[in-house]
C-alpha positions as CSV (number, residue, x, y, z in Angstrom):
1,M,79.7,-35.0,1.0
2,G,78.5,-33.9,4.4
3,I,79.0,-35.6,7.8
4,L,76.3,-35.0,10.4
5,I,77.3,-35.4,14.1
6,F,74.5,-35.1,16.6
7,D,73.7,-35.6,20.3
8,L,70.2,-35.7,21.7
9,P,69.0,-35.4,25.3
10,R,68.7,-38.9,26.9
11,E,64.9,-38.7,27.2
12,E,64.5,-38.3,23.5
13,T,64.9,-42.0,22.6
14,T,61.8,-42.1,20.3
15,L,63.1,-39.0,18.5
16,N,66.5,-40.7,18.1
17,V,64.8,-43.6,16.3
18,K,62.9,-41.2,14.0
19,I,66.0,-39.3,13.1
20,N,67.9,-42.5,12.3
21,R,65.1,-43.7,10.1
22,T,65.0,-40.4,8.3
23,L,68.7,-40.5,7.7
24,K,68.3,-44.0,6.3
25,S,65.5,-42.9,4.1
26,I,67.7,-40.2,2.5
27,G,70.4,-42.8,1.8
28,A,72.8,-41.6,4.5
29,E,75.5,-44.0,5.6
30,K,75.9,-44.6,9.3
31,I,79.6,-44.3,10.3
32,Q,79.0,-44.9,14.0
33,N,76.3,-43.9,16.6
34,S,75.0,-40.4,15.9
35,V,77.5,-39.9,13.0
36,W,76.2,-40.2,9.5
37,K,77.4,-39.1,6.0
38,S,75.4,-38.2,3.0
39,E,75.6,-36.3,-0.3
40,N,72.2,-34.7,0.4
41,L,73.4,-31.7,2.3
42,K,70.0,-30.0,2.2
43,E,68.4,-32.9,4.1
44,L,71.3,-33.1,6.6
45,M,70.7,-29.4,7.3
46,K,67.0,-30.0,8.0
47,I,67.8,-32.9,10.3
48,A,70.5,-30.8,12.1
49,L,67.9,-28.0,12.7
50,W,65.4,-30.6,13.9
51,V,67.9,-31.9,16.5
52,R,68.8,-28.3,17.7
53,N,65.1,-27.4,17.9
54,V,64.5,-30.2,20.5
55,G,67.5,-29.1,22.6
56,G,70.2,-31.3,21.1
57,E,73.5,-30.5,19.4
58,A,74.3,-31.0,15.8
59,K,77.2,-30.2,13.5
60,I,77.7,-30.8,9.8
61,L,81.2,-31.2,8.6
62,E,82.5,-31.4,5.0
63,E,84.3,-34.7,4.2
64,N,87.8,-34.0,3.0
65,V,90.1,-37.0,2.8
66,I,93.8,-36.0,3.3
67,F,95.4,-39.4,3.1
């Protein structure tokens, strides 16, 4: 399970909507604003690259529950 955390430039509001819709379409679960989790790591990687290519920041973390 991967967790995507991203941040887009403020002027990219339309892109933010597109990214959120794409995440929903792959079955990702929204944890909070700009934080999503999904089992589809390949798609998360594509979205993270998309965010970085438009000047945003994106990280993918591995979910590991300790307690």
